[in-house]
N, C-alpha and C positions, 0 to 999 in steps of 0.2 A: 504494500500500500504506500502511495506517495504521501508526503507531508501535506500536500494540497487537499487530500481527502479528509484531513482531520481539521477540527474546528479549534482555533486558538482565539481566546477572548481576553482582552485586557481587563483587569479589575483593580480597584483600590480598596484598601482596608486599613484599619487602625491596629497598631501594635498594642500589646497589653501594657499596663503600667501607666503612671501619670508623671508628666503629661504624655498622653498617647500621641504617637506620630502617624501621620497618614502615609502609607506605603503603597508602592505600585507592584503589580504582578501580572502574570499571564496564566490563564487556565487553559490547559489542553484537554479537550473532551474526547472520549473514545468514539469511534464511528458507531452510530446508532445500531447498525446491523450487527455489531458485535454483541449487543446486549438484548435479551428479551425484555419485554415491558416490565416483567416482574423481577428482573435481576438487579443486583446492586454491584457497583464496581469498587475495587480496591482504590485507596486514595494515597497518592505519593506527593510529598512536599520536597522540593529541591532547594538546597542552600548553596549559593555560589561561593567561589574562592575569595581571597583577600580583597576587602572593599576598596582599598587604596588603588588597586590596579585591575579590578575585575568587576563584573556585574552579572545579572541574570541572563545576559546575552552571550556569556562564555560559550565557546563552541561545544564543549562536552556537555554542558548543562542543557543547551537547546536540543542537541541531538538525542540526548537521553530522554528528555521530556517527550519528544515526538515518538521515540521508539516505544516507550511505556504506554503512551496513549494509543498507539497502533495495536498494542497488545490487549486493549480493552480496559485501561485504567484511567482514572481522573488524576491529572497531574497539575500541580501549581509550582511555578518558579517565581521568585520575587526578588526585589532589591532590598537589602538591608538599609537601615536608616542612613541618610547622608549619601546614598548612592543613586545615581540617575535622578529620577523625579521623586524619590522617596524623601520625605521630610526628615529634619533632625540632623544631628551630627554623629559621625562615626565615634565609637567608644572602644574600639580594639577588643571587643568581646565582652565588655562589662554589661551592656544593656541589650545587645543583639539577641540574646535568648528571648527577650520580650517580643521582638519582631517575629521570631519563629512561632511563638505562642499565638500571636495574632494570625499568622499565616495558616496555622492548623485550624483555627476557628472557621476561617472563610473556606478553606478546602473541604472541611467536613460538612459545611452547609450547602455544598453543591448538590443539585438534584441527582439522585442515584448513588450517592456516596455510601459505602459500606462502613458503618460505625465500628465494626470489628476488625477491619483490615486497613490499618494506617501505618505507612512506612515513611521514614525521613531519610533522605539521602543528602549527604554533605560532601563537598569537595574542598580539600585543604582547610582554610579558615572555616568554611561551612561545615566540615566534618567535626571540627572542634566544638562549634556551637551546637550541632546535633547531639553530641555526646554529653555536653553540659546540660542540655534541657531535657532530653528524652527520659532519663531515669525518674524525673519528677512528674511525668505525665503518663498515667497507665494506659491511655489510649494508643500510645505509640507502641506498636507490636514488634517492629524490627527497625534496625538502623543499618545503613550502608555508609561506611566512612572511607572516602577516597582520599588518599594521600594525606593522612592525618598528620598535622604539624605537632609532633609529640612534645616539642620543646615548650609548647604552651601549657602543657599539663605535667610539668617536671615533677611536681609533688602529688600527682594523681588527680582524679576528678572528685568533686565533693561527694558524689554517690556513683558507684559503678552501675552500668546498664546491664541487667541480668537476663534480658530477653534475647532472642536470636539476633546475631549481628555478623556482618561481613566487612572485613577490612580489605580494601583494594590498594595496592601499592605498585609503583613502577620499579622495574629491575634496577634502575639507576637513580632512584629517588634521592636527591641530594639533601633534602630537608629531614627526612626520616627514613634512613636506610633500613633494609629488612632486618639486619642484626639488632637494631634497636626496637623495631616494631614487634618482633616475635616474642620477646620476654614480656613485653607490656600486655599483649593479647593473651598470652598463656595464663597470666594470673587473674584474668577477668572471670567473673562467675557466669554461668549459663552457656548456652550454645554459641559457638563462635567459629570463624574461619578466616583464612587469609588467601587472597588470590593475587598472584604476581603477574603484572603485565610485562611481558618480555620486551626489553629495549626501551621502555618508557622512563621518563623522568618525572619530577614532582607534579607538573601541571598536565601531563599526558598529551602534550602537543604532538600531533602527528600520529597518536595512538588512540584517538577517540573511538575508532571503530571496534577494536578488541575490548576496550574498556566498557563501552556501551553494551556489547554483546554479553560480557561476563555479568554485568549488573542486571541486565534484563533477564538473563537466564535465572539468576538467583531470585529476583523478585517474583517472576512467574511461578517458580517452584514454591516459594513461600505463600503466594496468593492462593495456590491450589490446595494448601494443607489446612484442613479444618481446625479451628481452635488455636491457631498459632499466631 
């Protein structure tokens, strides 16, 4: 299916917290023929890399959104505060979890959203925010952390995420090499896995296709499992 067959709709929504910031995003809707009238779709929220140099239009983020929507899922990608047309100022991770909280609310409010199948996928800085927030929201059933900048969590996360999770890393990730990621993942509670993208570096430039294929495969398998 081509991306032109999928519906992409701009949305605005407020972050959690006070003062709330008005944020921008794009909802990717699955093709109607993929769903019966009585069916509901898994919901995926995508968090983009470092706000100082990236946004929701990052190549991997957009390609992934379209791939997951083509697989029958409702997908939201959005800009953190201070990025693009999103209000507010960047806080280097201090308040961005509130942006993700707001994004989850608007994503779950989409028609046909399955309240029992919510996944958060973050890339680089976005992976850090996903793992900061997800343990505190029981609606998040799985997390995919792409190129996690482990230096941001040198002393660990306030609460570990104990539900299913996948860590995607590049073979030549210069920010968090595999020898650092493996012991971190090993000590986490609950189901977990690591997928290495051969030849890729931290931002997966030029390796978007294998990265998207690996993530889509994982999410489709998770979505098909009842009660997970």
